[in-house]
BAKE-183034 format. One record per residue (C-alpha): y, x, z. Coordinates in nm, 3 decimals, m for minus. Layout:
REM residues N
<site yy="Y" xx="X" zz="Z"/>
...
//
This chain:
REM residues 250
<site yy="15.631" xx="m4.707" zz="12.577"/>
<site yy="15.436" xx="m4.492" zz="12.822"/>
<site yy="15.403" xx="m4.447" zz="13.194"/>
<site yy="15.389" xx="m4.130" zz="13.398"/>
<site yy="15.052" xx="m3.957" zz="13.408"/>
<site yy="14.896" xx="m3.928" zz="13.752"/>
<site yy="14.857" xx="m3.552" zz="13.808"/>
<site yy="14.499" xx="m3.433" zz="13.780"/>
<site yy="14.377" xx="m3.283" zz="14.104"/>
<site yy="14.307" xx="m2.912" zz="14.064"/>
<site yy="13.942" xx="m2.825" zz="14.118"/>
<site yy="13.817" xx="m2.522" zz="14.315"/>
<site yy="13.685" xx="m2.370" zz="13.990"/>
<site yy="14.021" xx="m2.404" zz="13.817"/>
<site yy="14.212" xx="m2.264" zz="14.115"/>
<site yy="13.972" xx="m1.971" zz="14.139"/>
<site yy="14.010" xx="m1.883" zz="13.770"/>
<site yy="14.389" xx="m1.904" zz="13.793"/>
<site yy="14.381" xx="m1.668" zz="14.091"/>
<site yy="14.186" xx="m1.413" zz="13.886"/>
<site yy="14.428" xx="m1.446" zz="13.595"/>
<site yy="14.729" xx="m1.400" zz="13.823"/>
<site yy="14.580" xx="m1.086" zz="13.977"/>
<site yy="14.500" xx="m0.940" zz="13.636"/>
<site yy="14.847" xx="m1.023" zz="13.507"/>
<site yy="15.003" xx="m0.829" zz="13.794"/>
<site yy="14.806" xx="m0.518" zz="13.696"/>
<site yy="14.997" xx="m0.322" zz="13.425"/>
<site yy="14.674" xx="m0.146" zz="13.317"/>
<site yy="14.495" xx="m0.466" zz="13.214"/>
<site yy="14.469" xx="m0.543" zz="12.841"/>
<site yy="14.699" xx="m0.835" zz="12.755"/>
<site yy="14.438" xx="m0.971" zz="12.510"/>
<site yy="14.189" xx="m1.014" zz="12.794"/>
<site yy="14.444" xx="m1.214" zz="12.989"/>
<site yy="14.510" xx="m1.428" zz="12.681"/>
<site yy="14.137" xx="m1.494" zz="12.642"/>
<site yy="14.112" xx="m1.598" zz="13.005"/>
<site yy="14.408" xx="m1.833" zz="12.965"/>
<site yy="14.246" xx="m1.991" zz="12.659"/>
<site yy="13.923" xx="m2.029" zz="12.857"/>
<site yy="14.117" xx="m2.195" zz="13.136"/>
<site yy="14.284" xx="m2.437" zz="12.893"/>
<site yy="13.952" xx="m2.533" zz="12.730"/>
<site yy="13.800" xx="m2.595" zz="13.072"/>
<site yy="14.091" xx="m2.820" zz="13.173"/>
<site yy="14.073" xx="m3.018" zz="12.846"/>
<site yy="13.700" xx="m3.078" zz="12.892"/>
<site yy="13.759" xx="m3.181" zz="13.253"/>
<site yy="14.027" xx="m3.429" zz="13.148"/>
<site yy="13.805" xx="m3.563" zz="12.869"/>
<site yy="13.543" xx="m3.655" zz="13.124"/>
<site yy="13.811" xx="m3.797" zz="13.353"/>
<site yy="13.947" xx="m4.018" zz="13.073"/>
<site yy="13.605" xx="m4.173" zz="13.006"/>
<site yy="13.561" xx="m4.238" zz="13.378"/>
<site yy="13.913" xx="m4.382" zz="13.413"/>
<site yy="13.869" xx="m4.627" zz="13.124"/>
<site yy="13.534" xx="m4.738" zz="13.264"/>
<site yy="13.697" xx="m4.801" zz="13.602"/>
<site yy="13.982" xx="m4.989" zz="13.432"/>
<site yy="13.735" xx="m5.216" zz="13.253"/>
<site yy="13.565" xx="m5.315" zz="13.579"/>
<site yy="13.868" xx="m5.529" zz="13.658"/>
<site yy="14.070" xx="m5.569" zz="13.334"/>
<site yy="14.390" xx="m5.774" zz="13.318"/>
<site yy="14.396" xx="m6.117" zz="13.159"/>
<site yy="14.595" xx="m6.122" zz="12.834"/>
<site yy="14.731" xx="m6.469" zz="12.763"/>
<site yy="14.807" xx="m6.590" zz="12.412"/>
<site yy="15.157" xx="m6.729" zz="12.457"/>
<site yy="15.302" xx="m6.692" zz="12.107"/>
<site yy="15.250" xx="m6.922" zz="11.809"/>
<site yy="15.219" xx="m6.782" zz="11.456"/>
<site yy="15.274" xx="m6.997" zz="11.148"/>
<site yy="15.128" xx="m6.875" zz="10.821"/>
<site yy="15.212" xx="m7.031" zz="10.485"/>
<site yy="14.914" xx="m7.085" zz="10.260"/>
<site yy="14.931" xx="m6.978" zz="9.898"/>
<site yy="15.036" xx="m7.217" zz="9.621"/>
<site yy="15.254" xx="m7.409" zz="9.869"/>
<site yy="14.954" xx="m7.584" zz="10.024"/>
<site yy="15.122" xx="m7.608" zz="10.359"/>
<site yy="15.075" xx="m7.379" zz="10.658"/>
<site yy="14.848" xx="m7.328" zz="10.955"/>
<site yy="14.925" xx="m7.196" zz="11.299"/>
<site yy="14.743" xx="m7.009" zz="11.571"/>
<site yy="14.821" xx="m6.869" zz="11.914"/>
<site yy="14.828" xx="m6.496" zz="11.984"/>
<site yy="14.937" xx="m6.237" zz="12.237"/>
<site yy="15.226" xx="m6.026" zz="12.108"/>
<site yy="15.248" xx="m5.650" zz="12.146"/>
<site yy="15.468" xx="m5.670" zz="12.456"/>
<site yy="15.222" xx="m5.900" zz="12.632"/>
<site yy="14.930" xx="m5.671" zz="12.545"/>
<site yy="15.101" xx="m5.349" zz="12.652"/>
<site yy="15.246" xx="m5.501" zz="12.969"/>
<site yy="14.907" xx="m5.630" zz="13.078"/>
<site yy="14.714" xx="m5.315" zz="12.988"/>
<site yy="14.965" xx="m5.043" zz="13.069"/>
<site yy="14.983" xx="m5.092" zz="13.444"/>
<site yy="14.606" xx="m5.099" zz="13.484"/>
<site yy="14.560" xx="m4.782" zz="13.280"/>
<site yy="14.840" xx="m4.604" zz="13.466"/>
<site yy="14.668" xx="m4.679" zz="13.797"/>
<site yy="14.384" xx="m4.460" zz="13.668"/>
<site yy="14.610" xx="m4.188" zz="13.523"/>
<site yy="14.583" xx="m4.298" zz="13.158"/>
<site yy="14.869" xx="m4.346" zz="12.912"/>
<site yy="14.871" xx="m4.447" zz="12.547"/>
<site yy="15.069" xx="m4.402" zz="12.227"/>
<site yy="15.031" xx="m4.456" zz="11.852"/>
<site yy="15.017" xx="m4.236" zz="11.544"/>
<site yy="15.163" xx="m4.403" zz="11.235"/>
<site yy="15.116" xx="m4.271" zz="10.881"/>
<site yy="15.181" xx="m4.403" zz="10.531"/>
<site yy="14.980" xx="m4.343" zz="10.215"/>
<site yy="15.105" xx="m4.511" zz="9.901"/>
<site yy="15.177" xx="m4.873" zz="9.991"/>
<site yy="14.950" xx="m4.874" zz="10.296"/>
<site yy="15.034" xx="m4.814" zz="10.662"/>
<site yy="14.779" xx="m4.672" zz="10.905"/>
<site yy="14.805" xx="m4.695" zz="11.284"/>
<site yy="14.588" xx="m4.512" zz="11.536"/>
<site yy="14.598" xx="m4.574" zz="11.911"/>
<site yy="14.577" xx="m4.261" zz="12.128"/>
<site yy="14.471" xx="m4.260" zz="12.493"/>
<site yy="14.579" xx="m3.963" zz="12.707"/>
<site yy="14.467" xx="m3.821" zz="13.038"/>
<site yy="14.614" xx="m3.491" zz="13.156"/>
<site yy="14.567" xx="m3.235" zz="12.877"/>
<site yy="14.318" xx="m3.445" zz="12.678"/>
<site yy="14.391" xx="m3.716" zz="12.423"/>
<site yy="14.147" xx="m3.934" zz="12.235"/>
<site yy="14.221" xx="m4.110" zz="11.907"/>
<site yy="14.064" xx="m4.446" zz="11.829"/>
<site yy="13.968" xx="m4.576" zz="11.487"/>
<site yy="14.272" xx="m4.631" zz="11.261"/>
<site yy="14.355" xx="m4.967" zz="11.107"/>
<site yy="14.524" xx="m4.981" zz="10.769"/>
<site yy="14.720" xx="m5.255" zz="10.594"/>
<site yy="14.999" xx="m5.300" zz="10.338"/>
<site yy="15.346" xx="m5.418" zz="10.445"/>
<site yy="15.350" xx="m5.783" zz="10.554"/>
<site yy="15.550" xx="m5.954" zz="10.280"/>
<site yy="15.483" xx="m6.307" zz="10.402"/>
<site yy="15.783" xx="m6.527" zz="10.466"/>
<site yy="16.134" xx="m6.394" zz="10.401"/>
<site yy="16.128" xx="m6.026" zz="10.501"/>
<site yy="16.315" xx="m5.726" zz="10.369"/>
<site yy="16.110" xx="m5.407" zz="10.310"/>
<site yy="16.184" xx="m5.263" zz="10.655"/>
<site yy="16.090" xx="m5.589" zz="10.830"/>
<site yy="15.769" xx="m5.607" zz="10.626"/>
<site yy="15.666" xx="m5.260" zz="10.743"/>
<site yy="15.765" xx="m5.332" zz="11.103"/>
<site yy="15.559" xx="m5.651" zz="11.105"/>
<site yy="15.247" xx="m5.467" zz="10.987"/>
<site yy="15.298" xx="m5.181" zz="11.233"/>
<site yy="15.333" xx="m5.424" zz="11.526"/>
<site yy="15.020" xx="m5.612" zz="11.418"/>
<site yy="14.815" xx="m5.293" zz="11.387"/>
<site yy="14.947" xx="m5.149" zz="11.714"/>
<site yy="14.836" xx="m5.460" zz="11.900"/>
<site yy="14.482" xx="m5.456" zz="11.762"/>
<site yy="14.428" xx="m5.080" zz="11.790"/>
<site yy="14.539" xx="m5.087" zz="12.156"/>
<site yy="14.302" xx="m5.373" zz="12.236"/>
<site yy="14.019" xx="m5.195" zz="12.054"/>
<site yy="14.089" xx="m4.864" zz="12.229"/>
<site yy="14.033" xx="m5.019" zz="12.571"/>
<site yy="13.763" xx="m5.261" zz="12.458"/>
<site yy="13.949" xx="m5.585" zz="12.522"/>
<site yy="14.041" xx="m5.905" zz="12.342"/>
<site yy="14.347" xx="m6.120" zz="12.394"/>
<site yy="14.279" xx="m6.435" zz="12.589"/>
<site yy="13.994" xx="m6.320" zz="12.811"/>
<site yy="13.884" xx="m6.017" zz="13.014"/>
<site yy="13.624" xx="m5.781" zz="12.870"/>
<site yy="13.278" xx="m5.797" zz="13.029"/>
<site yy="13.203" xx="m5.426" zz="12.992"/>
<site yy="12.884" xx="m5.466" zz="12.792"/>
<site yy="12.764" xx="m5.799" zz="12.928"/>
<site yy="12.741" xx="m6.110" zz="12.717"/>
<site yy="13.094" xx="m6.240" zz="12.710"/>
<site yy="13.284" xx="m6.542" zz="12.581"/>
<site yy="13.295" xx="m6.603" zz="12.209"/>
<site yy="13.616" xx="m6.604" zz="12.008"/>
<site yy="13.824" xx="m6.911" zz="12.071"/>
<site yy="13.827" xx="m7.153" zz="11.780"/>
<site yy="14.195" xx="m7.107" zz="11.694"/>
<site yy="14.160" xx="m6.731" zz="11.662"/>
<site yy="13.839" xx="m6.769" zz="11.460"/>
<site yy="13.999" xx="m7.014" zz="11.217"/>
<site yy="14.314" xx="m6.803" zz="11.183"/>
<site yy="14.117" xx="m6.489" zz="11.096"/>
<site yy="13.903" xx="m6.681" zz="10.849"/>
<site yy="14.206" xx="m6.827" zz="10.671"/>
<site yy="14.376" xx="m6.486" zz="10.647"/>
<site yy="14.064" xx="m6.348" zz="10.479"/>
<site yy="14.028" xx="m6.641" zz="10.242"/>
<site yy="14.398" xx="m6.638" zz="10.151"/>
<site yy="14.433" xx="m6.260" zz="10.102"/>
<site yy="14.633" xx="m6.186" zz="9.790"/>
<site yy="14.526" xx="m5.823" zz="9.733"/>
<site yy="14.215" xx="m5.616" zz="9.792"/>
<site yy="14.391" xx="m5.382" zz="10.043"/>
<site yy="14.516" xx="m5.683" zz="10.241"/>
<site yy="14.168" xx="m5.836" zz="10.232"/>
<site yy="14.012" xx="m5.516" zz="10.367"/>
<site yy="14.268" xx="m5.491" zz="10.646"/>
<site yy="14.235" xx="m5.856" zz="10.756"/>
<site yy="13.855" xx="m5.831" zz="10.746"/>
<site yy="13.853" xx="m5.511" zz="10.955"/>
<site yy="14.080" xx="m5.667" zz="11.219"/>
<site yy="13.871" xx="m5.985" zz="11.226"/>
<site yy="13.539" xx="m5.805" zz="11.260"/>
<site yy="13.679" xx="m5.579" zz="11.531"/>
<site yy="13.784" xx="m5.879" zz="11.743"/>
<site yy="13.452" xx="m6.053" zz="11.680"/>
<site yy="13.266" xx="m5.743" zz="11.800"/>
<site yy="13.483" xx="m5.716" zz="12.110"/>
<site yy="13.381" xx="m6.074" zz="12.189"/>
<site yy="13.013" xx="m6.009" zz="12.110"/>
<site yy="13.040" xx="m6.290" zz="11.851"/>
<site yy="12.783" xx="m6.205" zz="11.583"/>
<site yy="12.811" xx="m6.545" zz="11.417"/>
<site yy="13.186" xx="m6.505" zz="11.354"/>
<site yy="13.139" xx="m6.147" zz="11.233"/>
<site yy="12.883" xx="m6.267" zz="10.980"/>
<site yy="13.110" xx="m6.550" zz="10.866"/>
<site yy="13.408" xx="m6.314" zz="10.826"/>
<site yy="13.199" xx="m6.075" zz="10.617"/>
<site yy="13.067" xx="m6.352" zz="10.393"/>
<site yy="13.421" xx="m6.481" zz="10.340"/>
<site yy="13.539" xx="m6.128" zz="10.263"/>
<site yy="13.272" xx="m6.075" zz="9.998"/>
<site yy="13.351" xx="m6.408" zz="9.835"/>
<site yy="13.727" xx="m6.340" zz="9.830"/>
<site yy="13.666" xx="m5.986" zz="9.702"/>
<site yy="13.474" xx="m6.125" zz="9.404"/>
<site yy="13.752" xx="m6.375" zz="9.334"/>
<site yy="14.023" xx="m6.106" zz="9.344"/>
<site yy="13.823" xx="m5.871" zz="9.123"/>
<site yy="13.778" xx="m6.150" zz="8.868"/>
<site yy="14.150" xx="m6.230" zz="8.882"/>
<site yy="14.241" xx="m5.865" zz="8.831"/>
<site yy="13.997" xx="m5.833" zz="8.542"/>
<site yy="14.155" xx="m6.131" zz="8.371"/>
<site yy="14.504" xx="m5.973" zz="8.370"/>
//
């Protein structure tokens, strides 16, 4: 879901170059290759202009970011039928609704690129301004086979999860609190911390472990929470050793 891009105001330099191109194009004696080169120059100039505008727009957006409230409850069954735990989260609709309007006010839209490689799904959030688009870091995970899901539902669940986190990361925000734009901000709330830690500790495969750890560390960094990041990494290394030993025993 995207909103309409606010048209980029044409600069005097851009208008001047277009005037030259139009005059040359009206002259039948001018080499068409020279006109093509000028058009390519014009396009590169506009892309670079919009790149700078995107960085400025996101910075302006982050000065007064929207609050994203965690209104949904997730219940995750623990392995070996040891019960379940639950945590609150903001779903994709809540994240996009809160972020989208603020970005659009500054002329920015977003979208996602989704690819598959083997059993893994990768999602990349893309921010756009005018002719320029910027891709964030991709997140990768296998289909979510928890609960009772058919193969399509398992893929959809993973895609939704990754879309939510890549969007938040692209704009430098975390669900539940506004970003502080580089200042010391609030730490992760305890429910989110415990949920991430349990997902890491209960990971059933190495790819799933890597994906959960990446998402956990990314949220910890957004919240400037070094202690949680360290704890997530220690838990990941321990679970990685356990999984490798289990795989070696088969």
